[in-house]
PQR file with spaces between the fields and no chain letter, atoms N, CA, C, O and H, PARSE charges and radii, in Angstrom:
ATOM       1  N    UNK     1      41.845  256.952  -13.591 -0.4000 1.5000
ATOM       2  CA   UNK     1      43.262  257.165  -13.868 -0.0000 2.0000
ATOM       3  C    UNK     1      43.910  255.876  -14.265  0.5500 1.7000
ATOM       4  O    UNK     1      43.643  254.843  -13.651 -0.5500 1.4000
ATOM       5  N    UNK     2      44.806  255.895  -15.329 -0.4000 1.5000
ATOM       6  CA   UNK     2      45.437  254.731  -15.693 -0.0000 2.0000
ATOM       7  C    UNK     2      46.670  254.529  -14.944  0.5500 1.7000
ATOM       8  O    UNK     2      47.127  255.413  -14.219 -0.5500 1.4000
ATOM       9  H    UNK     2      45.023  256.734  -15.828  0.4000 1.0000
ATOM      10  N    UNK     3      47.246  253.343  -15.105 -0.4000 1.5000
ATOM      11  CA   UNK     3      48.557  253.147  -14.343 -0.0000 2.0000
ATOM      12  C    UNK     3      49.663  254.022  -14.925  0.5500 1.7000
ATOM      13  O    UNK     3      50.500  254.443  -14.126 -0.5500 1.4000
ATOM      14  H    UNK     3      46.874  252.625  -15.693  0.4000 1.0000
ATOM      15  N    UNK     4      49.763  254.310  -16.050 -0.4000 1.5000
ATOM      16  CA   UNK     4      50.849  255.119  -16.696 -0.0000 2.0000
ATOM      17  C    UNK     4      50.670  256.569  -16.170  0.5500 1.7000
ATOM      18  O    UNK     4      51.671  257.232  -15.898 -0.5500 1.4000
ATOM      19  H    UNK     4      49.083  253.968  -16.699  0.4000 1.0000
ATOM      20  N    UNK     5      49.487  257.052  -16.029 -0.4000 1.5000
ATOM      21  CA   UNK     5      49.211  258.389  -15.463 -0.0000 2.0000
ATOM      22  C    UNK     5      49.638  258.402  -13.913  0.5500 1.7000
ATOM      23  O    UNK     5      50.295  259.332  -13.446 -0.5500 1.4000
ATOM      24  H    UNK     5      48.674  256.514  -16.250  0.4000 1.0000
ATOM      25  N    UNK     6      49.235  257.352  -13.188 -0.4000 1.5000
ATOM      26  CA   UNK     6      49.645  257.316  -11.852 -0.0000 2.0000
ATOM      27  C    UNK     6      51.215  257.238  -11.618  0.5500 1.7000
ATOM      28  O    UNK     6      51.812  257.859  -10.739 -0.5500 1.4000
ATOM      29  H    UNK     6      48.702  256.597  -13.567  0.4000 1.0000
ATOM      30  N    UNK     7      51.778  256.391  -12.527 -0.4000 1.5000
ATOM      31  CA   UNK     7      53.298  256.342  -12.513 -0.0000 2.0000
ATOM      32  C    UNK     7      54.002  257.650  -12.812  0.5500 1.7000
ATOM      33  O    UNK     7      55.039  257.983  -12.238 -0.5500 1.4000
ATOM      34  H    UNK     7      51.292  255.887  -13.241  0.4000 1.0000
ATOM      35  N    UNK     8      53.427  258.336  -13.682 -0.4000 1.5000
ATOM      36  CA   UNK     8      54.049  259.694  -14.109 -0.0000 2.0000
ATOM      37  C    UNK     8      53.877  260.634  -13.035  0.5500 1.7000
ATOM      38  O    UNK     8      54.723  261.519  -12.902 -0.5500 1.4000
ATOM      39  H    UNK     8      52.584  258.066  -14.148  0.4000 1.0000
ATOM      40  N    UNK     9      52.834  260.561  -12.200 -0.4000 1.5000
ATOM      41  CA   UNK     9      52.522  261.471  -11.126 -0.0000 2.0000
ATOM      42  C    UNK     9      53.380  261.045   -9.898  0.5500 1.7000
ATOM      43  O    UNK     9      54.072  261.882   -9.317 -0.5500 1.4000
ATOM      44  H    UNK     9      52.147  259.842  -12.308  0.4000 1.0000
ATOM      45  N    UNK    10      53.339  259.827   -9.527 -0.4000 1.5000
ATOM      46  CA   UNK    10      53.831  259.308   -8.242 -0.0000 2.0000
ATOM      47  C    UNK    10      55.258  258.521   -8.430  0.5500 1.7000
ATOM      48  O    UNK    10      55.888  258.125   -7.450 -0.5500 1.4000
ATOM      49  H    UNK    10      52.778  259.147   -9.999  0.4000 1.0000
ATOM      50  N    UNK    11      55.635  258.362   -9.548 -0.4000 1.5000
ATOM      51  CA   UNK    11      56.984  257.581   -9.735 -0.0000 2.0000
ATOM      52  C    UNK    11      56.738  256.241   -9.194  0.5500 1.7000
ATOM      53  O    UNK    11      55.577  255.884   -8.992 -0.5500 1.4000
ATOM      54  H    UNK    11      55.124  258.684  -10.344  0.4000 1.0000
ATOM      55  N    UNK    12      57.712  255.482   -8.948 -0.4000 1.5000
ATOM      56  CA   UNK    12      57.614  254.066   -8.470 -0.0000 2.0000
ATOM      57  C    UNK    12      57.200  253.872   -6.999  0.5500 1.7000
ATOM      58  O    UNK    12      57.724  252.990   -6.319 -0.5500 1.4000
ATOM      59  H    UNK    12      58.655  255.772   -9.112  0.4000 1.0000
ATOM      60  N    UNK    13      56.250  254.709   -6.507 -0.4000 1.5000
ATOM      61  CA   UNK    13      55.813  254.629   -5.184 -0.0000 2.0000
ATOM      62  C    UNK    13      54.619  253.689   -5.127  0.5500 1.7000
ATOM      63  O    UNK    13      53.521  254.071   -5.532 -0.5500 1.4000
ATOM      64  H    UNK    13      55.825  255.426   -7.060  0.4000 1.0000
ATOM      65  N    UNK    14      54.804  252.484   -4.640 -0.4000 1.5000
ATOM      66  CA   UNK    14      53.828  251.452   -4.625 -0.0000 2.0000
ATOM      67  C    UNK    14      52.600  251.819   -3.975  0.5500 1.7000
ATOM      68  O    UNK    14      51.531  251.636   -4.557 -0.5500 1.4000
ATOM      69  H    UNK    14      55.696  252.174   -4.311  0.4000 1.0000
ATOM      70  N    UNK    15      52.653  252.349   -2.752 -0.4000 1.5000
ATOM      71  CA   UNK    15      51.437  252.702   -1.903 -0.0000 2.0000
ATOM      72  C    UNK    15      50.715  253.796   -2.553  0.5500 1.7000
ATOM      73  O    UNK    15      49.487  253.726   -2.598 -0.5500 1.4000
ATOM      74  H    UNK    15      53.521  252.497   -2.278  0.4000 1.0000
ATOM      75  N    UNK    16      51.377  254.884   -3.106 -0.4000 1.5000
ATOM      76  CA   UNK    16      50.555  255.835   -3.779 -0.0000 2.0000
ATOM      77  C    UNK    16      50.002  255.475   -4.955  0.5500 1.7000
ATOM      78  O    UNK    16      48.884  255.922   -5.210 -0.5500 1.4000
ATOM      79  H    UNK    16      52.374  254.941   -3.070  0.4000 1.0000
ATOM      80  N    UNK    17      50.573  254.723   -5.773 -0.4000 1.5000
ATOM      81  CA   UNK    17      49.954  254.179   -7.026 -0.0000 2.0000
ATOM      82  C    UNK    17      48.774  253.238   -6.687  0.5500 1.7000
ATOM      83  O    UNK    17      47.716  253.284   -7.315 -0.5500 1.4000
ATOM      84  H    UNK    17      51.482  254.360   -5.566  0.4000 1.0000
ATOM      85  N    UNK    18      48.994  252.413   -5.701 -0.4000 1.5000
ATOM      86  CA   UNK    18      47.829  251.427   -5.282 -0.0000 2.0000
ATOM      87  C    UNK    18      46.620  252.249   -4.913  0.5500 1.7000
ATOM      88  O    UNK    18      45.499  251.982   -5.344 -0.5500 1.4000
ATOM      89  H    UNK    18      49.853  252.376   -5.191  0.4000 1.0000
ATOM      90  N    UNK    19      46.890  253.298   -4.069 -0.4000 1.5000
ATOM      91  CA   UNK    19      45.806  254.088   -3.608 -0.0000 2.0000
ATOM      92  C    UNK    19      45.082  254.875   -4.778  0.5500 1.7000
ATOM      93  O    UNK    19      43.856  254.977   -4.830 -0.5500 1.4000
ATOM      94  H    UNK    19      47.801  253.514   -3.719  0.4000 1.0000
ATOM      95  N    UNK    20      45.938  255.417   -5.703 -0.4000 1.5000
ATOM      96  CA   UNK    20      45.346  256.193   -6.817 -0.0000 2.0000
ATOM      97  C    UNK    20      44.613  255.281   -7.691  0.5500 1.7000
ATOM      98  O    UNK    20      43.660  255.778   -8.291 -0.5500 1.4000
ATOM      99  H    UNK    20      46.933  255.334   -5.661  0.4000 1.0000
ATOM     100  N    UNK    21      44.873  254.023   -7.884 -0.4000 1.5000
ATOM     101  CA   UNK    21      44.206  253.164   -8.815 -0.0000 2.0000
ATOM     102  C    UNK    21      43.141  252.315   -8.036  0.5500 1.7000
ATOM     103  O    UNK    21      42.382  251.615   -8.707 -0.5500 1.4000
ATOM     104  H    UNK    21      45.647  253.620   -7.397  0.4000 1.0000
ATOM     105  N    UNK    22      43.036  252.322   -6.771 -0.4000 1.5000
ATOM     106  CA   UNK    22      42.223  251.547   -6.005 -0.0000 2.0000
ATOM     107  C    UNK    22      42.504  249.997   -6.125  0.5500 1.7000
ATOM     108  O    UNK    22      41.590  249.178   -6.216 -0.5500 1.4000
ATOM     109  H    UNK    22      43.652  252.890   -6.226  0.4000 1.0000
ATOM     110  N    UNK    23      43.888  249.653   -6.118 -0.4000 1.5000
ATOM     111  CA   UNK    23      44.277  248.302   -6.203 -0.0000 2.0000
ATOM     112  C    UNK    23      45.098  247.921   -4.975  0.5500 1.7000
ATOM     113  O    UNK    23      45.450  248.773   -4.160 -0.5500 1.4000
ATOM     114  H    UNK    23      44.631  250.319   -6.044  0.4000 1.0000
ATOM     115  N    UNK    24      45.399  246.620   -4.854 -0.4000 1.5000
ATOM     116  CA   UNK    24      46.212  246.224   -3.744 -0.0000 2.0000
ATOM     117  C    UNK    24      47.597  246.569   -3.962  0.5500 1.7000
ATOM     118  O    UNK    24      47.975  246.512   -5.132 -0.5500 1.4000
ATOM     119  H    UNK    24      45.113  245.927   -5.516  0.4000 1.0000
ATOM     120  N    UNK    25      48.516  246.949   -2.994 -0.4000 1.5000
ATOM     121  CA   UNK    25      49.884  247.172   -3.258 -0.0000 2.0000
ATOM     122  C    UNK    25      50.642  246.122   -3.971  0.5500 1.7000
ATOM     123  O    UNK    25      51.436  246.501   -4.831 -0.5500 1.4000
ATOM     124  H    UNK    25      48.208  246.995   -2.043  0.4000 1.0000
ATOM     125  N    UNK    26      50.512  244.835   -3.736 -0.4000 1.5000
ATOM     126  CA   UNK    26      51.176  243.843   -4.502 -0.0000 2.0000
ATOM     127  C    UNK    26      50.957  243.912   -6.010  0.5500 1.7000
ATOM     128  O    UNK    26      51.863  243.648   -6.800 -0.5500 1.4000
ATOM     129  H    UNK    26      49.866  244.526   -3.037  0.4000 1.0000
ATOM     130  N    UNK    27      49.665  244.292   -6.410 -0.4000 1.5000
ATOM     131  CA   UNK    27      49.338  244.484   -7.764 -0.0000 2.0000
ATOM     132  C    UNK    27      50.046  245.782   -8.284  0.5500 1.7000
ATOM     133  O    UNK    27      50.560  245.754   -9.402 -0.5500 1.4000
ATOM     134  H    UNK    27      48.929  244.507   -5.768  0.4000 1.0000
ATOM     135  N    UNK    28      50.092  246.839   -7.576 -0.4000 1.5000
ATOM     136  CA   UNK    28      50.845  247.930   -8.046 -0.0000 2.0000
ATOM     137  C    UNK    28      52.234  247.664   -8.238  0.5500 1.7000
ATOM     138  O    UNK    28      52.858  248.079   -9.215 -0.5500 1.4000
ATOM     139  H    UNK    28      49.674  246.862   -6.668  0.4000 1.0000
ATOM     140  N    UNK    29      52.753  246.941   -7.271 -0.4000 1.5000
ATOM     141  CA   UNK    29      54.309  246.612   -7.339 -0.0000 2.0000
ATOM     142  C    UNK    29      54.516  245.736   -8.639  0.5500 1.7000
ATOM     143  O    UNK    29      55.557  245.835   -9.289 -0.5500 1.4000
ATOM     144  H    UNK    29      52.246  246.604   -6.478  0.4000 1.0000
ATOM     145  N    UNK    30      53.546  244.919   -8.983 -0.4000 1.5000
ATOM     146  CA   UNK    30      53.794  244.035  -10.107 -0.0000 2.0000
ATOM     147  C    UNK    30      53.796  244.954  -11.397  0.5500 1.7000
ATOM     148  O    UNK    30      54.608  244.793  -12.309 -0.5500 1.4000
ATOM     149  H    UNK    30      52.701  244.839   -8.456  0.4000 1.0000
ATOM     150  N    UNK    31      52.797  245.950  -11.394 -0.4000 1.5000
ATOM     151  CA   UNK    31      52.757  246.786  -12.608 -0.0000 2.0000
ATOM     152  C    UNK    31      53.998  247.675  -12.715  0.5500 1.7000
ATOM     153  O    UNK    31      54.516  247.928  -13.802 -0.5500 1.4000
ATOM     154  H    UNK    31      52.138  246.081  -10.653  0.4000 1.0000
ATOM     155  N    UNK    32      54.450  248.133  -11.562 -0.4000 1.5000
ATOM     156  CA   UNK    32      55.674  248.947  -11.581 -0.0000 2.0000
ATOM     157  C    UNK    32      56.952  248.152  -12.100  0.5500 1.7000
ATOM     158  O    UNK    32      57.781  248.674  -12.846 -0.5500 1.4000
ATOM     159  H    UNK    32      54.030  247.927  -10.679  0.4000 1.0000
ATOM     160  N    UNK    33      57.035  246.875  -11.651 -0.4000 1.5000
ATOM     161  CA   UNK    33      58.086  246.085  -12.038 -0.0000 2.0000
ATOM     162  C    UNK    33      57.956  245.764  -13.587  0.5500 1.7000
ATOM     163  O    UNK    33      58.978  245.703  -14.271 -0.5500 1.4000
ATOM     164  H    UNK    33      56.362  246.451  -11.045  0.4000 1.0000
ATOM     165  N    UNK    34      56.800  245.576  -14.096 -0.4000 1.5000
ATOM     166  CA   UNK    34      56.647  245.329  -15.570 -0.0000 2.0000
ATOM     167  C    UNK    34      57.059  246.650  -16.306  0.5500 1.7000
ATOM     168  O    UNK    34      57.790  246.591  -17.295 -0.5500 1.4000
ATOM     169  H    UNK    34      55.970  245.626  -13.540  0.4000 1.0000
ATOM     170  N    UNK    35      56.628  247.743  -15.862 -0.4000 1.5000
ATOM     171  CA   UNK    35      56.985  249.083  -16.456 -0.0000 2.0000
ATOM     172  C    UNK    35      58.458  249.239  -16.538  0.5500 1.7000
ATOM     173  O    UNK    35      59.005  249.579  -17.587 -0.5500 1.4000
ATOM     174  H    UNK    35      56.035  247.791  -15.059  0.4000 1.0000
ATOM     175  N    UNK    36      59.145  248.979  -15.375 -0.4000 1.5000
ATOM     176  CA   UNK    36      60.599  249.180  -15.389 -0.0000 2.0000
ATOM     177  C    UNK    36      61.232  248.189  -16.257  0.5500 1.7000
ATOM     178  O    UNK    36      62.227  248.517  -16.903 -0.5500 1.4000
ATOM     179  H    UNK    36      58.701  248.703  -14.522  0.4000 1.0000
ATOM     180  N    UNK    37      60.748  247.003  -16.333 -0.4000 1.5000
ATOM     181  CA   UNK    37      61.416  245.933  -17.164 -0.0000 2.0000
ATOM     182  C    UNK    37      61.282  246.401  -18.636  0.5500 1.7000
ATOM     183  O    UNK    37      62.256  246.314  -19.383 -0.5500 1.4000
ATOM     184  H    UNK    37      59.939  246.737  -15.808  0.4000 1.0000
ATOM     185  N    UNK    38      60.128  246.884  -19.059 -0.4000 1.5000
ATOM     186  CA   UNK    38      59.955  247.381  -20.456 -0.0000 2.0000
ATOM     187  C    UNK    38      60.912  248.422  -20.722  0.5500 1.7000
ATOM     188  O    UNK    38      61.591  248.359  -21.747 -0.5500 1.4000
ATOM     189  H    UNK    38      59.337  246.955  -18.452  0.4000 1.0000
ATOM     190  N    UNK    39      61.047  249.435  -19.853 -0.4000 1.5000
ATOM     191  CA   UNK    39      62.127  250.484  -20.061 -0.0000 2.0000
ATOM     192  C    UNK    39      63.445  249.900  -20.262  0.5500 1.7000
ATOM     193  O    UNK    39      64.152  250.196  -21.226 -0.5500 1.4000
ATOM     194  H    UNK    39      60.495  249.486  -19.021  0.4000 1.0000
ATOM     195  N    UNK    40      63.790  249.042  -19.324 -0.4000 1.5000
ATOM     196  CA   UNK    40      65.156  248.342  -19.485 -0.0000 2.0000
ATOM     197  C    UNK    40      65.354  247.703  -20.797  0.5500 1.7000
ATOM     198  O    UNK    40      66.393  247.870  -21.436 -0.5500 1.4000
ATOM     199  H    UNK    40      63.215  248.802  -18.541  0.4000 1.0000
ATOM     200  N    UNK    41      64.378  246.973  -21.210 -0.4000 1.5000
ATOM     201  CA   UNK    41      64.429  246.144  -22.411 -0.0000 2.0000
ATOM     202  C    UNK    41      64.605  247.222  -23.699  0.5500 1.7000
ATOM     203  O    UNK    41      65.367  246.991  -24.638 -0.5500 1.4000
ATOM     204  H    UNK    41      63.534  246.837  -20.691  0.4000 1.0000
ATOM     205  N    UNK    42      63.917  248.231  -23.606 -0.4000 1.5000
ATOM     206  CA   UNK    42      63.991  249.242  -24.622 -0.0000 2.0000
ATOM     207  C    UNK    42      65.375  249.879  -24.773  0.5500 1.7000
ATOM     208  O    UNK    42      65.898  250.157  -25.852 -0.5500 1.4000
ATOM     209  H    UNK    42      63.298  248.418  -22.843  0.4000 1.0000
ATOM     210  N    UNK    43      65.918  250.083  -23.527 -0.4000 1.5000
ATOM     211  CA   UNK    43      67.335  250.699  -23.528 -0.0000 2.0000
ATOM     212  C    UNK    43      68.369  249.696  -24.186  0.5500 1.7000
ATOM     213  O    UNK    43      69.192  250.031  -25.037 -0.5500 1.4000
ATOM     214  H    UNK    43      65.493  249.858  -22.651  0.4000 1.0000
ATOM     215  N    UNK    44      68.221  248.487  -23.702 -0.4000 1.5000
ATOM     216  CA   UNK    44      69.026  247.250  -24.185 -0.0000 2.0000
ATOM     217  C    UNK    44      68.983  247.313  -25.729  0.5500 1.7000
ATOM     218  O    UNK    44      70.014  247.425  -26.392 -0.5500 1.4000
ATOM     219  H    UNK    44      67.552  248.215  -23.010  0.4000 1.0000
ATOM     220  N    UNK    45      67.786  247.238  -26.261 -0.4000 1.5000
ATOM     221  CA   UNK    45      67.570  247.183  -27.742 -0.0000 2.0000
ATOM     222  C    UNK    45      68.168  248.296  -28.411  0.5500 1.7000
ATOM     223  O    UNK    45      68.761  248.128  -29.477 -0.5500 1.4000
ATOM     224  H    UNK    45      66.948  247.146  -25.723  0.4000 1.0000
ATOM     225  N    UNK    46      68.049  249.532  -27.819 -0.4000 1.5000
ATOM     226  CA   UNK    46      68.571  250.699  -28.461 -0.0000 2.0000
ATOM     227  C    UNK    46      70.164  250.695  -28.407  0.5500 1.7000
ATOM     228  O    UNK    46      70.836  251.070  -29.368 -0.5500 1.4000
ATOM     229  H    UNK    46      67.567  249.668  -26.953  0.4000 1.0000
ATOM     230  N    UNK    47      70.672  250.281  -27.306 -0.4000 1.5000
ATOM     231  CA   UNK    47      72.152  250.088  -27.254 -0.0000 2.0000
ATOM     232  C    UNK    47      72.709  249.085  -28.244  0.5500 1.7000
ATOM     233  O    UNK    47      73.734  249.276  -28.898 -0.5500 1.4000
ATOM     234  H    UNK    47      70.126  249.977  -26.525  0.4000 1.0000
ATOM     235  N    UNK    48      72.018  248.096  -28.297 -0.4000 1.5000
ATOM     236  CA   UNK    48      72.448  246.952  -29.251 -0.0000 2.0000
ATOM     237  C    UNK    48      72.373  247.468  -30.708  0.5500 1.7000
ATOM     238  O    UNK    48      73.249  247.177  -31.521 -0.5500 1.4000
ATOM     239  H    UNK    48      71.185  247.941  -27.766  0.4000 1.0000
ATOM     240  N    UNK    49      71.269  248.269  -31.032 -0.4000 1.5000
ATOM     241  CA   UNK    49      71.116  248.760  -32.347 -0.0000 2.0000
ATOM     242  C    UNK    49      72.230  249.681  -32.664  0.5500 1.7000
ATOM     243  O    UNK    49      72.768  249.639  -33.770 -0.5500 1.4000
ATOM     244  H    UNK    49      70.557  248.505  -30.371  0.4000 1.0000
ATOM     245  N    UNK    50      72.618  250.549  -31.701 -0.4000 1.5000
ATOM     246  CA   UNK    50      73.709  251.460  -31.879 -0.0000 2.0000
ATOM     247  C    UNK    50      75.072  250.775  -32.111  0.5500 1.7000
ATOM     248  O    UNK    50      75.901  251.283  -32.867 -0.5500 1.4000
ATOM     249  H    UNK    50      72.180  250.583  -30.803  0.4000 1.0000
ATOM     250  N    UNK    51      75.289  249.666  -31.482 -0.4000 1.5000
ATOM     251  CA   UNK    51      76.621  248.937  -31.596 -0.0000 2.0000
ATOM     252  C    UNK    51      76.622  248.290  -32.973  0.5500 1.7000
ATOM     253  O    UNK    51      77.690  248.216  -33.582 -0.5500 1.4000
ATOM     254  H    UNK    51      74.615  249.253  -30.868  0.4000 1.0000
ATOM     255  N    UNK    52      75.458  247.800  -33.527 -0.4000 1.5000
ATOM     256  CA   UNK    52      75.556  247.067  -34.754 -0.0000 2.0000
ATOM     257  C    UNK    52      75.481  247.951  -36.075  0.5500 1.7000
ATOM     258  O    UNK    52      75.741  247.542  -37.206 -0.5500 1.4000
ATOM     259  H    UNK    52      74.591  247.861  -33.032  0.4000 1.0000
ATOM     260  N    UNK    53      75.084  249.218  -35.732 -0.4000 1.5000
ATOM     261  CA   UNK    53      74.920  250.202  -36.841 -0.0000 2.0000
ATOM     262  C    UNK    53      76.237  250.776  -37.325  0.5500 1.7000
ATOM     263  O    UNK    53      76.252  251.602  -38.238 -0.5500 1.4000
ATOM     264  H    UNK    53      74.873  249.550  -34.813  0.4000 1.0000
């Protein structure tokens, strides 16, 4: 299972993602934070693009 699959199934649940991927919870937490930051940056870019269009 990939991180994105686990995230889609379990949402931002650190313990469940860590268990599903067989990784330590701190690593799962880091991956979740990175995914959430990417989503935030995409939203910011989209909002900026709408304002300048």
